[in-house]
mmCIF file of the C-alpha atoms, coordinates in Angstrom:
data_MODEL
# 
_entry.id   MODEL 
# 
loop_
_atom_site.group_PDB 
_atom_site.id 
_atom_site.type_symbol 
_atom_site.label_atom_id 
_atom_site.label_alt_id 
_atom_site.label_comp_id 
_atom_site.label_asym_id 
_atom_site.label_entity_id 
_atom_site.label_seq_id 
_atom_site.pdbx_PDB_ins_code 
_atom_site.Cartn_x 
_atom_site.Cartn_y 
_atom_site.Cartn_z 
_atom_site.occupancy 
_atom_site.B_iso_or_equiv 
_atom_site.pdbx_formal_charge 
_atom_site.auth_seq_id 
_atom_site.auth_comp_id 
_atom_site.auth_asym_id 
_atom_site.auth_atom_id 
_atom_site.pdbx_PDB_model_num 
ATOM 1   C CA . MET A 1 1   ? 57.109  37.222  -38.099 1.00 0.00 ? 1   MET A CA 1 
ATOM 2   C CA . ARG A 1 2   ? 54.573  39.490  -36.443 1.00 0.00 ? 2   ARG A CA 1 
ATOM 3   C CA . PHE A 1 3   ? 51.054  38.367  -35.407 1.00 0.00 ? 3   PHE A CA 1 
ATOM 4   C CA . THR A 1 4   ? 48.058  40.604  -34.859 1.00 0.00 ? 4   THR A CA 1 
ATOM 5   C CA . PHE A 1 5   ? 44.571  39.876  -33.549 1.00 0.00 ? 5   PHE A CA 1 
ATOM 6   C CA . ARG A 1 6   ? 41.647  41.122  -35.573 1.00 0.00 ? 6   ARG A CA 1 
ATOM 7   C CA . PHE A 1 7   ? 38.436  41.534  -33.552 1.00 0.00 ? 7   PHE A CA 1 
ATOM 8   C CA . ARG A 1 8   ? 35.208  40.901  -35.424 1.00 0.00 ? 8   ARG A CA 1 
ATOM 9   C CA . LEU A 1 9   ? 31.818  41.272  -33.788 1.00 0.00 ? 9   LEU A CA 1 
ATOM 10  C CA . VAL A 1 10  ? 29.897  38.405  -35.408 1.00 0.00 ? 10  VAL A CA 1 
ATOM 11  C CA . PRO A 1 11  ? 32.446  35.657  -34.576 1.00 0.00 ? 11  PRO A CA 1 
ATOM 12  C CA . PHE A 1 12  ? 32.755  37.108  -31.065 1.00 0.00 ? 12  PHE A CA 1 
ATOM 13  C CA . VAL A 1 13  ? 28.989  36.931  -30.474 1.00 0.00 ? 13  VAL A CA 1 
ATOM 14  C CA . ALA A 1 14  ? 28.802  33.376  -31.885 1.00 0.00 ? 14  ALA A CA 1 
ATOM 15  C CA . ALA A 1 15  ? 31.733  32.243  -29.733 1.00 0.00 ? 15  ALA A CA 1 
ATOM 16  C CA . ALA A 1 16  ? 30.301  33.929  -26.628 1.00 0.00 ? 16  ALA A CA 1 
ATOM 17  C CA . ILE A 1 17  ? 26.973  32.140  -27.122 1.00 0.00 ? 17  ILE A CA 1 
ATOM 18  C CA . ALA A 1 18  ? 28.687  28.788  -27.632 1.00 0.00 ? 18  ALA A CA 1 
ATOM 19  C CA . VAL A 1 19  ? 30.913  29.260  -24.568 1.00 0.00 ? 19  VAL A CA 1 
ATOM 20  C CA . ALA A 1 20  ? 27.998  30.357  -22.381 1.00 0.00 ? 20  ALA A CA 1 
ATOM 21  C CA . LEU A 1 21  ? 25.865  27.441  -23.578 1.00 0.00 ? 21  LEU A CA 1 
ATOM 22  C CA . GLY A 1 22  ? 28.646  24.912  -23.048 1.00 0.00 ? 22  GLY A CA 1 
ATOM 23  C CA . LEU A 1 23  ? 29.463  26.165  -19.549 1.00 0.00 ? 23  LEU A CA 1 
ATOM 24  C CA . SER A 1 24  ? 25.809  26.344  -18.532 1.00 0.00 ? 24  SER A CA 1 
ATOM 25  C CA . LEU A 1 25  ? 24.963  22.832  -19.709 1.00 0.00 ? 25  LEU A CA 1 
ATOM 26  C CA . GLY A 1 26  ? 28.234  21.462  -18.337 1.00 0.00 ? 26  GLY A CA 1 
ATOM 27  C CA . GLN A 1 27  ? 27.454  22.903  -14.903 1.00 0.00 ? 27  GLN A CA 1 
ATOM 28  C CA . TRP A 1 28  ? 23.924  21.477  -15.067 1.00 0.00 ? 28  TRP A CA 1 
ATOM 29  C CA . GLN A 1 29  ? 25.261  17.992  -15.808 1.00 0.00 ? 29  GLN A CA 1 
ATOM 30  C CA . THR A 1 30  ? 27.824  18.394  -13.003 1.00 0.00 ? 30  THR A CA 1 
ATOM 31  C CA . ARG A 1 31  ? 25.041  19.277  -10.558 1.00 0.00 ? 31  ARG A CA 1 
ATOM 32  C CA . ARG A 1 32  ? 23.012  16.287  -11.726 1.00 0.00 ? 32  ARG A CA 1 
ATOM 33  C CA . ALA A 1 33  ? 26.001  14.019  -11.057 1.00 0.00 ? 33  ALA A CA 1 
ATOM 34  C CA . ALA A 1 34  ? 26.401  15.530  -7.578  1.00 0.00 ? 34  ALA A CA 1 
ATOM 35  C CA . GLU A 1 35  ? 22.688  14.956  -6.893  1.00 0.00 ? 35  GLU A CA 1 
ATOM 36  C CA . LYS A 1 36  ? 23.000  11.304  -7.928  1.00 0.00 ? 36  LYS A CA 1 
ATOM 37  C CA . ILE A 1 37  ? 26.016  10.873  -5.630  1.00 0.00 ? 37  ILE A CA 1 
ATOM 38  C CA . ALA A 1 38  ? 24.082  12.411  -2.728  1.00 0.00 ? 38  ALA A CA 1 
ATOM 39  C CA . ILE A 1 39  ? 21.141  10.080  -3.451  1.00 0.00 ? 39  ILE A CA 1 
ATOM 40  C CA . GLU A 1 40  ? 23.462  7.080   -3.495  1.00 0.00 ? 40  GLU A CA 1 
ATOM 41  C CA . GLN A 1 41  ? 24.981  8.054   -0.143  1.00 0.00 ? 41  GLN A CA 1 
ATOM 42  C CA . LYS A 1 42  ? 21.552  8.573   1.422   1.00 0.00 ? 42  LYS A CA 1 
ATOM 43  C CA . LEU A 1 43  ? 20.286  5.306   -0.036  1.00 0.00 ? 43  LEU A CA 1 
ATOM 44  C CA . ASN A 1 44  ? 23.251  3.308   1.283   1.00 0.00 ? 44  ASN A CA 1 
ATOM 45  C CA . GLU A 1 45  ? 23.014  4.851   4.752   1.00 0.00 ? 45  GLU A CA 1 
ATOM 46  C CA . ARG A 1 46  ? 19.268  4.375   5.116   1.00 0.00 ? 46  ARG A CA 1 
ATOM 47  C CA . GLN A 1 47  ? 19.098  0.887   3.700   1.00 0.00 ? 47  GLN A CA 1 
ATOM 48  C CA . ALA A 1 48  ? 21.933  -0.193  6.003   1.00 0.00 ? 48  ALA A CA 1 
ATOM 49  C CA . ALA A 1 49  ? 19.813  0.823   8.995   1.00 0.00 ? 49  ALA A CA 1 
ATOM 50  C CA . ALA A 1 50  ? 17.368  -1.571  10.625  1.00 0.00 ? 50  ALA A CA 1 
ATOM 51  C CA . ALA A 1 51  ? 13.923  -1.771  9.077   1.00 0.00 ? 51  ALA A CA 1 
ATOM 52  C CA . MET A 1 52  ? 11.373  0.498   10.785  1.00 0.00 ? 52  MET A CA 1 
ATOM 53  C CA . LYS A 1 53  ? 7.825   -0.474  11.637  1.00 0.00 ? 53  LYS A CA 1 
ATOM 54  C CA . PHE A 1 54  ? 5.325   1.821   9.989   1.00 0.00 ? 54  PHE A CA 1 
ATOM 55  C CA . ASN A 1 55  ? 3.216   2.138   13.152  1.00 0.00 ? 55  ASN A CA 1 
ATOM 56  C CA . GLU A 1 56  ? 6.229   3.735   14.833  1.00 0.00 ? 56  GLU A CA 1 
ATOM 57  C CA . LEU A 1 57  ? 6.002   6.611   12.346  1.00 0.00 ? 57  LEU A CA 1 
ATOM 58  C CA . SER A 1 58  ? 3.566   9.478   12.093  1.00 0.00 ? 58  SER A CA 1 
ATOM 59  C CA . GLY A 1 59  ? 1.154   7.888   9.636   1.00 0.00 ? 59  GLY A CA 1 
ATOM 60  C CA . SER A 1 60  ? -0.670  10.281  7.321   1.00 0.00 ? 60  SER A CA 1 
ATOM 61  C CA . ALA A 1 61  ? 1.369   13.252  8.594   1.00 0.00 ? 61  ALA A CA 1 
ATOM 62  C CA . LEU A 1 62  ? 4.520   11.541  7.402   1.00 0.00 ? 62  LEU A CA 1 
ATOM 63  C CA . ASN A 1 63  ? 7.075   13.558  5.412   1.00 0.00 ? 63  ASN A CA 1 
ATOM 64  C CA . PRO A 1 64  ? 8.282   11.328  2.535   1.00 0.00 ? 64  PRO A CA 1 
ATOM 65  C CA . ASP A 1 65  ? 11.695  13.033  2.490   1.00 0.00 ? 65  ASP A CA 1 
ATOM 66  C CA . ASP A 1 66  ? 12.345  11.902  6.068   1.00 0.00 ? 66  ASP A CA 1 
ATOM 67  C CA . ILE A 1 67  ? 12.052  8.197   5.314   1.00 0.00 ? 67  ILE A CA 1 
ATOM 68  C CA . GLU A 1 68  ? 12.727  7.865   1.588   1.00 0.00 ? 68  GLU A CA 1 
ATOM 69  C CA . TYR A 1 69  ? 15.010  4.849   0.907   1.00 0.00 ? 69  TYR A CA 1 
ATOM 70  C CA . HIS A 1 70  ? 14.451  3.498   4.445   1.00 0.00 ? 70  HIS A CA 1 
ATOM 71  C CA . ARG A 1 71  ? 13.347  -0.102  4.750   1.00 0.00 ? 71  ARG A CA 1 
ATOM 72  C CA . LEU A 1 72  ? 9.891   -0.312  6.307   1.00 0.00 ? 72  LEU A CA 1 
ATOM 73  C CA . LEU A 1 73  ? 7.847   -3.125  7.810   1.00 0.00 ? 73  LEU A CA 1 
ATOM 74  C CA . ILE A 1 74  ? 4.100   -2.877  7.340   1.00 0.00 ? 74  ILE A CA 1 
ATOM 75  C CA . LYS A 1 75  ? 1.393   -5.211  8.592   1.00 0.00 ? 75  LYS A CA 1 
ATOM 76  C CA . GLY A 1 76  ? -2.069  -5.522  7.098   1.00 0.00 ? 76  GLY A CA 1 
ATOM 77  C CA . GLU A 1 77  ? -3.671  -6.859  3.937   1.00 0.00 ? 77  GLU A CA 1 
ATOM 78  C CA . PHE A 1 78  ? -3.801  -6.122  0.214   1.00 0.00 ? 78  PHE A CA 1 
ATOM 79  C CA . LEU A 1 79  ? -6.988  -4.737  -1.338  1.00 0.00 ? 79  LEU A CA 1 
ATOM 80  C CA . ARG A 1 80  ? -7.256  -7.338  -4.058  1.00 0.00 ? 80  ARG A CA 1 
ATOM 81  C CA . ASP A 1 81  ? -9.896  -5.444  -6.090  1.00 0.00 ? 81  ASP A CA 1 
ATOM 82  C CA . TRP A 1 82  ? -7.690  -2.391  -6.760  1.00 0.00 ? 82  TRP A CA 1 
ATOM 83  C CA . PRO A 1 83  ? -4.681  -3.501  -8.879  1.00 0.00 ? 83  PRO A CA 1 
ATOM 84  C CA . VAL A 1 84  ? -3.183  -0.900  -11.217 1.00 0.00 ? 84  VAL A CA 1 
ATOM 85  C CA . TYR A 1 85  ? -0.541  -1.595  -13.876 1.00 0.00 ? 85  TYR A CA 1 
ATOM 86  C CA . LEU A 1 86  ? 2.178   0.888   -14.788 1.00 0.00 ? 86  LEU A CA 1 
ATOM 87  C CA . ASP A 1 87  ? 3.070   0.570   -18.466 1.00 0.00 ? 87  ASP A CA 1 
ATOM 88  C CA . ASN A 1 88  ? 6.447   1.096   -20.176 1.00 0.00 ? 88  ASN A CA 1 
ATOM 89  C CA . ARG A 1 89  ? 8.533   -0.363  -17.339 1.00 0.00 ? 89  ARG A CA 1 
ATOM 90  C CA . PRO A 1 90  ? 11.063  -2.603  -19.106 1.00 0.00 ? 90  PRO A CA 1 
ATOM 91  C CA . HIS A 1 91  ? 13.294  -5.043  -17.238 1.00 0.00 ? 91  HIS A CA 1 
ATOM 92  C CA . ASN A 1 92  ? 16.493  -6.337  -18.845 1.00 0.00 ? 92  ASN A CA 1 
ATOM 93  C CA . GLY A 1 93  ? 15.234  -5.144  -22.204 1.00 0.00 ? 93  GLY A CA 1 
ATOM 94  C CA . VAL A 1 94  ? 11.858  -6.886  -21.901 1.00 0.00 ? 94  VAL A CA 1 
ATOM 95  C CA . ALA A 1 95  ? 8.675   -4.797  -22.014 1.00 0.00 ? 95  ALA A CA 1 
ATOM 96  C CA . GLY A 1 96  ? 6.472   -5.071  -18.963 1.00 0.00 ? 96  GLY A CA 1 
ATOM 97  C CA . PHE A 1 97  ? 4.488   -3.509  -16.152 1.00 0.00 ? 97  PHE A CA 1 
ATOM 98  C CA . TYR A 1 98  ? 4.801   -2.672  -12.475 1.00 0.00 ? 98  TYR A CA 1 
ATOM 99  C CA . LEU A 1 99  ? 1.895   -4.011  -10.451 1.00 0.00 ? 99  LEU A CA 1 
ATOM 100 C CA . LEU A 1 100 ? 0.692   -1.556  -7.785  1.00 0.00 ? 100 LEU A CA 1 
ATOM 101 C CA . MET A 1 101 ? -1.880  -2.351  -5.128  1.00 0.00 ? 101 MET A CA 1 
ATOM 102 C CA . PRO A 1 102 ? -3.100  -0.585  -1.975  1.00 0.00 ? 102 PRO A CA 1 
ATOM 103 C CA . PHE A 1 103 ? -2.265  -2.207  1.350   1.00 0.00 ? 103 PHE A CA 1 
ATOM 104 C CA . LYS A 1 104 ? -4.550  -1.529  4.337   1.00 0.00 ? 104 LYS A CA 1 
ATOM 105 C CA . LEU A 1 105 ? -2.604  -1.185  7.568   1.00 0.00 ? 105 LEU A CA 1 
ATOM 106 C CA . ALA A 1 106 ? -3.752  -3.364  10.447  1.00 0.00 ? 106 ALA A CA 1 
ATOM 107 C CA . GLY A 1 107 ? -5.892  -1.547  12.999  1.00 0.00 ? 107 GLY A CA 1 
ATOM 108 C CA . SER A 1 108 ? -6.107  1.595   10.850  1.00 0.00 ? 108 SER A CA 1 
ATOM 109 C CA . GLN A 1 109 ? -7.987  3.149   7.934   1.00 0.00 ? 109 GLN A CA 1 
ATOM 110 C CA . LEU A 1 110 ? -4.683  4.212   6.400   1.00 0.00 ? 110 LEU A CA 1 
ATOM 111 C CA . HIS A 1 111 ? -3.391  2.561   3.237   1.00 0.00 ? 111 HIS A CA 1 
ATOM 112 C CA . VAL A 1 112 ? 0.046   2.335   1.631   1.00 0.00 ? 112 VAL A CA 1 
ATOM 113 C CA . LEU A 1 113 ? 0.433   2.059   -2.139  1.00 0.00 ? 113 LEU A CA 1 
ATOM 114 C CA . VAL A 1 114 ? 2.700   -0.961  -2.660  1.00 0.00 ? 114 VAL A CA 1 
ATOM 115 C CA . ALA A 1 115 ? 4.665   -1.619  -5.834  1.00 0.00 ? 115 ALA A CA 1 
ATOM 116 C CA . ARG A 1 116 ? 4.460   -5.400  -5.681  1.00 0.00 ? 116 ARG A CA 1 
ATOM 117 C CA . GLY A 1 117 ? 6.802   -6.201  -8.580  1.00 0.00 ? 117 GLY A CA 1 
ATOM 118 C CA . TRP A 1 118 ? 7.329   -6.470  -12.333 1.00 0.00 ? 118 TRP A CA 1 
ATOM 119 C CA . ILE A 1 119 ? 5.515   -8.660  -14.848 1.00 0.00 ? 119 ILE A CA 1 
ATOM 120 C CA . PRO A 1 120 ? 6.283   -9.103  -18.572 1.00 0.00 ? 120 PRO A CA 1 
ATOM 121 C CA . ARG A 1 121 ? 3.896   -7.830  -21.212 1.00 0.00 ? 121 ARG A CA 1 
ATOM 122 C CA . ASN A 1 122 ? 1.869   -10.293 -23.238 1.00 0.00 ? 122 ASN A CA 1 
ATOM 123 C CA . VAL A 1 123 ? 3.303   -9.988  -26.761 1.00 0.00 ? 123 VAL A CA 1 
ATOM 124 C CA . ALA A 1 124 ? 0.042   -10.826 -28.487 1.00 0.00 ? 124 ALA A CA 1 
ATOM 125 C CA . ASP A 1 125 ? -2.249  -8.724  -26.279 1.00 0.00 ? 125 ASP A CA 1 
ATOM 126 C CA . ARG A 1 126 ? -0.807  -6.039  -23.990 1.00 0.00 ? 126 ARG A CA 1 
ATOM 127 C CA . THR A 1 127 ? -4.090  -5.798  -22.065 1.00 0.00 ? 127 THR A CA 1 
ATOM 128 C CA . LYS A 1 128 ? -4.021  -9.472  -21.090 1.00 0.00 ? 128 LYS A CA 1 
ATOM 129 C CA . MET A 1 129 ? -2.438  -9.842  -17.657 1.00 0.00 ? 129 MET A CA 1 
ATOM 130 C CA . PRO A 1 130 ? -1.243  -13.081 -16.108 1.00 0.00 ? 130 PRO A CA 1 
ATOM 131 C CA . ALA A 1 131 ? -3.017  -14.413 -13.041 1.00 0.00 ? 131 ALA A CA 1 
ATOM 132 C CA . ILE A 1 132 ? -1.152  -13.038 -10.013 1.00 0.00 ? 132 ILE A CA 1 
ATOM 133 C CA . VAL A 1 133 ? -1.417  -14.693 -6.626  1.00 0.00 ? 133 VAL A CA 1 
ATOM 134 C CA . THR A 1 134 ? -2.344  -12.117 -3.983  1.00 0.00 ? 134 THR A CA 1 
ATOM 135 C CA . PRO A 1 135 ? -1.888  -13.161 -0.356  1.00 0.00 ? 135 PRO A CA 1 
ATOM 136 C CA . SER A 1 136 ? -5.165  -13.213 1.541   1.00 0.00 ? 136 SER A CA 1 
ATOM 137 C CA . GLY A 1 137 ? -5.616  -12.104 5.114   1.00 0.00 ? 137 GLY A CA 1 
ATOM 138 C CA . GLU A 1 138 ? -3.196  -10.206 7.319   1.00 0.00 ? 138 GLU A CA 1 
ATOM 139 C CA . ILE A 1 139 ? 0.491   -10.411 6.444   1.00 0.00 ? 139 ILE A CA 1 
ATOM 140 C CA . GLN A 1 140 ? 3.678   -8.483  7.110   1.00 0.00 ? 140 GLN A CA 1 
ATOM 141 C CA . ILE A 1 141 ? 5.879   -7.296  4.275   1.00 0.00 ? 141 ILE A CA 1 
ATOM 142 C CA . GLU A 1 142 ? 9.092   -5.337  4.027   1.00 0.00 ? 142 GLU A CA 1 
ATOM 143 C CA . GLY A 1 143 ? 9.888   -2.742  1.395   1.00 0.00 ? 143 GLY A CA 1 
ATOM 144 C CA . VAL A 1 144 ? 11.769  0.428   0.554   1.00 0.00 ? 144 VAL A CA 1 
ATOM 145 C CA . ALA A 1 145 ? 9.965   3.749   0.963   1.00 0.00 ? 145 ALA A CA 1 
ATOM 146 C CA . ARG A 1 146 ? 9.885   6.028   -2.068  1.00 0.00 ? 146 ARG A CA 1 
ATOM 147 C CA . ARG A 1 147 ? 8.238   9.381   -2.719  1.00 0.00 ? 147 ARG A CA 1 
ATOM 148 C CA . ASP A 1 148 ? 6.969   8.040   -6.056  1.00 0.00 ? 148 ASP A CA 1 
ATOM 149 C CA . ILE A 1 149 ? 7.477   5.117   -8.385  1.00 0.00 ? 149 ILE A CA 1 
ATOM 150 C CA . GLY A 1 150 ? 9.062   7.210   -11.143 1.00 0.00 ? 150 GLY A CA 1 
ATOM 151 C CA . HIS A 1 151 ? 7.584   8.808   -14.245 1.00 0.00 ? 151 HIS A CA 1 
ATOM 152 C CA . VAL A 1 152 ? 7.821   8.187   -17.972 1.00 0.00 ? 152 VAL A CA 1 
ATOM 153 C CA . MET A 1 153 ? 7.092   10.602  -20.786 1.00 0.00 ? 153 MET A CA 1 
ATOM 154 C CA . GLN A 1 154 ? 3.381   10.939  -21.429 1.00 0.00 ? 154 GLN A CA 1 
ATOM 155 C CA . LEU A 1 155 ? 1.513   12.963  -24.037 1.00 0.00 ? 155 LEU A CA 1 
ATOM 156 C CA . GLY A 1 156 ? -1.836  14.416  -23.111 1.00 0.00 ? 156 GLY A CA 1 
ATOM 157 C CA . GLU A 1 157 ? -3.663  14.371  -19.809 1.00 0.00 ? 157 GLU A CA 1 
ATOM 158 C CA . ILE A 1 158 ? -3.258  11.685  -17.172 1.00 0.00 ? 158 ILE A CA 1 
ATOM 159 C CA . ASP A 1 159 ? -6.442  9.633   -16.882 1.00 0.00 ? 159 ASP A CA 1 
ATOM 160 C CA . PRO A 1 160 ? -7.693  8.907   -13.344 1.00 0.00 ? 160 PRO A CA 1 
ATOM 161 C CA . PRO A 1 161 ? -6.775  5.361   -12.304 1.00 0.00 ? 161 PRO A CA 1 
ATOM 162 C CA . ARG A 1 162 ? -9.390  2.674   -11.873 1.00 0.00 ? 162 ARG A CA 1 
ATOM 163 C CA . PRO A 1 163 ? -9.219  -1.001  -10.866 1.00 0.00 ? 163 PRO A CA 1 
ATOM 164 C CA . GLN A 1 164 ? -7.331  -3.141  -13.418 1.00 0.00 ? 164 GLN A CA 1 
ATOM 165 C CA . ALA A 1 165 ? -6.301  0.005   -15.336 1.00 0.00 ? 165 ALA A CA 1 
ATOM 166 C CA . ILE A 1 166 ? -3.116  0.244   -17.396 1.00 0.00 ? 166 ILE A CA 1 
ATOM 167 C CA . VAL A 1 167 ? -1.599  3.700   -16.911 1.00 0.00 ? 167 VAL A CA 1 
ATOM 168 C CA . GLN A 1 168 ? 1.610   5.441   -17.890 1.00 0.00 ? 168 GLN A CA 1 
ATOM 169 C CA . ASN A 1 169 ? 2.113   7.290   -14.608 1.00 0.00 ? 169 ASN A CA 1 
ATOM 170 C CA . LEU A 1 170 ? 0.556   7.233   -11.171 1.00 0.00 ? 170 LEU A CA 1 
ATOM 171 C CA . ASP A 1 171 ? 0.976   9.331   -8.040  1.00 0.00 ? 171 ASP A CA 1 
ATOM 172 C CA . VAL A 1 172 ? -0.384  8.737   -4.555  1.00 0.00 ? 172 VAL A CA 1 
ATOM 173 C CA . THR A 1 173 ? -2.546  11.881  -4.574  1.00 0.00 ? 173 THR A CA 1 
ATOM 174 C CA . GLY A 1 174 ? -4.279  10.900  -7.802  1.00 0.00 ? 174 GLY A CA 1 
ATOM 175 C CA . PHE A 1 175 ? -4.767  7.339   -6.603  1.00 0.00 ? 175 PHE A CA 1 
ATOM 176 C CA . ALA A 1 176 ? -6.302  8.543   -3.316  1.00 0.00 ? 176 ALA A CA 1 
ATOM 177 C CA . ALA A 1 177 ? -8.719  10.820  -5.190  1.00 0.00 ? 177 ALA A CA 1 
ATOM 178 C CA . ALA A 1 178 ? -9.792  8.068   -7.593  1.00 0.00 ? 178 ALA A CA 1 
ATOM 179 C CA . SER A 1 179 ? -10.105 5.279   -5.032  1.00 0.00 ? 179 SER A CA 1 
ATOM 180 C CA . GLY A 1 180 ? -11.488 7.294   -2.109  1.00 0.00 ? 180 GLY A CA 1 
ATOM 181 C CA . LEU A 1 181 ? -8.985  5.597   0.185   1.00 0.00 ? 181 LEU A CA 1 
ATOM 182 C CA . GLN A 1 182 ? -6.975  7.334   2.881   1.00 0.00 ? 182 GLN A CA 1 
ATOM 183 C CA . MET A 1 183 ? -3.412  7.011   1.615   1.00 0.00 ? 183 MET A CA 1 
ATOM 184 C CA . SER A 1 184 ? 0.007   7.480   3.153   1.00 0.00 ? 184 SER A CA 1 
ATOM 185 C CA . PRO A 1 185 ? 2.127   9.856   1.021   1.00 0.00 ? 185 PRO A CA 1 
ATOM 186 C CA . ILE A 1 186 ? 4.718   7.190   0.147   1.00 0.00 ? 186 ILE A CA 1 
ATOM 187 C CA . VAL A 1 187 ? 5.057   4.275   -2.246  1.00 0.00 ? 187 VAL A CA 1 
ATOM 188 C CA . LEU A 1 188 ? 6.606   1.064   -0.927  1.00 0.00 ? 188 LEU A CA 1 
ATOM 189 C CA . GLU A 1 189 ? 8.764   -1.039  -3.255  1.00 0.00 ? 189 GLU A CA 1 
ATOM 190 C CA . GLN A 1 190 ? 8.097   -4.521  -1.949  1.00 0.00 ? 190 GLN A CA 1 
ATOM 191 C CA . LEU A 1 191 ? 11.096  -6.703  -1.069  1.00 0.00 ? 191 LEU A CA 1 
ATOM 192 C CA . THR A 1 192 ? 9.365   -9.607  0.669   1.00 0.00 ? 192 THR A CA 1 
ATOM 193 C CA . ASP A 1 193 ? 8.794   -12.681 -1.495  1.00 0.00 ? 193 ASP A CA 1 
ATOM 194 C CA . THR A 1 194 ? 5.097   -13.562 -1.289  1.00 0.00 ? 194 THR A CA 1 
ATOM 195 C CA . ASN A 1 195 ? 5.328   -16.478 -3.753  1.00 0.00 ? 195 ASN A CA 1 
ATOM 196 C CA . ASP A 1 196 ? 3.533   -14.600 -6.507  1.00 0.00 ? 196 ASP A CA 1 
ATOM 197 C CA . GLY A 1 197 ? 6.105   -14.920 -9.303  1.00 0.00 ? 197 GLY A CA 1 
ATOM 198 C CA . LEU A 1 198 ? 6.715   -11.167 -9.543  1.00 0.00 ? 198 LEU A CA 1 
ATOM 199 C CA . VAL A 1 199 ? 10.191  -9.792  -10.214 1.00 0.00 ? 199 VAL A CA 1 
ATOM 200 C CA . ARG A 1 200 ? 11.435  -7.378  -7.534  1.00 0.00 ? 200 ARG A CA 1 
ATOM 201 C CA . ASP A 1 201 ? 14.666  -6.126  -9.087  1.00 0.00 ? 201 ASP A CA 1 
ATOM 202 C CA . TRP A 1 202 ? 13.977  -2.441  -8.491  1.00 0.00 ? 202 TRP A CA 1 
ATOM 203 C CA . PRO A 1 203 ? 16.085  0.122   -10.412 1.00 0.00 ? 203 PRO A CA 1 
ATOM 204 C CA . VAL A 1 204 ? 18.573  2.099   -8.345  1.00 0.00 ? 204 VAL A CA 1 
ATOM 205 C CA . PRO A 1 205 ? 17.712  5.829   -8.535  1.00 0.00 ? 205 PRO A CA 1 
ATOM 206 C CA . SER A 1 206 ? 21.356  6.882   -8.181  1.00 0.00 ? 206 SER A CA 1 
ATOM 207 C CA . THR A 1 207 ? 22.587  5.216   -11.382 1.00 0.00 ? 207 THR A CA 1 
ATOM 208 C CA . GLY A 1 208 ? 23.883  7.360   -14.243 1.00 0.00 ? 208 GLY A CA 1 
ATOM 209 C CA . VAL A 1 209 ? 26.617  9.355   -12.464 1.00 0.00 ? 209 VAL A CA 1 
ATOM 210 C CA . ASP A 1 210 ? 29.233  8.474   -15.090 1.00 0.00 ? 210 ASP A CA 1 
ATOM 211 C CA . LYS A 1 211 ? 26.809  9.408   -17.868 1.00 0.00 ? 211 LYS A CA 1 
ATOM 212 C CA . HIS A 1 212 ? 26.280  12.884  -16.401 1.00 0.00 ? 212 HIS A CA 1 
ATOM 213 C CA . ARG A 1 213 ? 30.033  13.337  -15.946 1.00 0.00 ? 213 ARG A CA 1 
ATOM 214 C CA . GLY A 1 214 ? 30.613  12.343  -19.554 1.00 0.00 ? 214 GLY A CA 1 
ATOM 215 C CA . TYR A 1 215 ? 28.004  14.812  -20.798 1.00 0.00 ? 215 TYR A CA 1 
ATOM 216 C CA . ALA A 1 216 ? 29.535  17.539  -18.618 1.00 0.00 ? 216 ALA A CA 1 
ATOM 217 C CA . PHE A 1 217 ? 32.972  16.868  -20.136 1.00 0.00 ? 217 PHE A CA 1 
ATOM 218 C CA . GLN A 1 218 ? 31.507  17.152  -23.642 1.00 0.00 ? 218 GLN A CA 1 
ATOM 219 C CA . TRP A 1 219 ? 29.794  20.478  -22.903 1.00 0.00 ? 219 TRP A CA 1 
ATOM 220 C CA . TYR A 1 220 ? 32.904  21.929  -21.266 1.00 0.00 ? 220 TYR A CA 1 
ATOM 221 C CA . GLY A 1 221 ? 34.883  20.725  -24.274 1.00 0.00 ? 221 GLY A CA 1 
ATOM 222 C CA . LEU A 1 222 ? 32.463  22.542  -26.584 1.00 0.00 ? 222 LEU A CA 1 
ATOM 223 C CA . ALA A 1 223 ? 32.972  25.763  -24.634 1.00 0.00 ? 223 ALA A CA 1 
ATOM 224 C CA . ALA A 1 224 ? 36.759  25.383  -24.811 1.00 0.00 ? 224 ALA A CA 1 
ATOM 225 C CA . MET A 1 225 ? 36.679  24.606  -28.548 1.00 0.00 ? 225 MET A CA 1 
ATOM 226 C CA . ALA A 1 226 ? 34.514  27.669  -29.268 1.00 0.00 ? 226 ALA A CA 1 
ATOM 227 C CA . PHE A 1 227 ? 36.904  29.934  -27.363 1.00 0.00 ? 227 PHE A CA 1 
ATOM 228 C CA . ILE A 1 228 ? 40.013  28.479  -29.043 1.00 0.00 ? 228 ILE A CA 1 
ATOM 229 C CA . PHE A 1 229 ? 38.396  28.707  -32.481 1.00 0.00 ? 229 PHE A CA 1 
ATOM 230 C CA . PHE A 1 230 ? 37.556  32.378  -31.920 1.00 0.00 ? 230 PHE A CA 1 
ATOM 231 C CA . VAL A 1 231 ? 41.112  33.192  -30.821 1.00 0.00 ? 231 VAL A CA 1 
ATOM 232 C CA . VAL A 1 232 ? 42.800  31.211  -33.607 1.00 0.00 ? 232 VAL A CA 1 
ATOM 233 C CA . THR A 1 233 ? 40.608  32.599  -36.386 1.00 0.00 ? 233 THR A CA 1 
ATOM 234 C CA . GLY A 1 234 ? 41.137  36.137  -35.061 1.00 0.00 ? 234 GLY A CA 1 
ATOM 235 C CA . ILE A 1 235 ? 44.913  35.906  -35.321 1.00 0.00 ? 235 ILE A CA 1 
ATOM 236 C CA . ARG A 1 236 ? 46.367  37.069  -38.600 1.00 0.00 ? 236 ARG A CA 1 
ATOM 237 C CA . ARG A 1 237 ? 49.938  37.072  -39.735 1.00 0.00 ? 237 ARG A CA 1 
ATOM 238 C CA . GLY A 1 238 ? 51.268  40.549  -40.212 1.00 0.00 ? 238 GLY A CA 1 
ATOM 239 C CA . THR A 1 239 ? 53.393  41.656  -43.176 1.00 0.00 ? 239 THR A CA 1 
ATOM 240 C CA . LYS A 1 240 ? 57.082  42.490  -42.836 1.00 0.00 ? 240 LYS A CA 1 
# 
């Protein structure tokens, strides 16, 4: 029995597109997995190190990349009249908010935006917030430095934050512009328990490696299937 291969342009173009798409998306997912692994390694190394005092750093000239995931100690007081609530931050499947508040460093005009913790949403009225105890006077707290607190999908323009506002996303630059405060370019995820009832189970940014690997396998599989389908359908049995 003799086999011949019949080349046809349309199936070739379709297969080439499918192979290119599968390889491209598979490589993208592979890179994302590698990035998550690198983040996990950096996070483990920096959080294993001793906590650094913020006044030992360069203050407003600080590069967030240099200290991200490091544990920091800051001393000062919360500005109680500037709480902001980040919406759509679920915890264990429960809808809720992150409470953010500026923290004025002792002996300085510099402030750090502190993510104090998570609170559940009021089911009956999402705008009704529970009474949160805010420590008064000068205190010292420990937290993990982050470049930002993470972003969720948002349609339309981001409204400038204001005291007691509920917002979808918030960055330090926008907060500094709205509040008029001199801000450090980092966000601190608070670890210290200040007896306020807030949940401080912060999500790990390096999670999802297995998910990216699984997606990469699927895209590579699509590329392989497209190539095999093109070859198999192009083979025809010859006549004796």
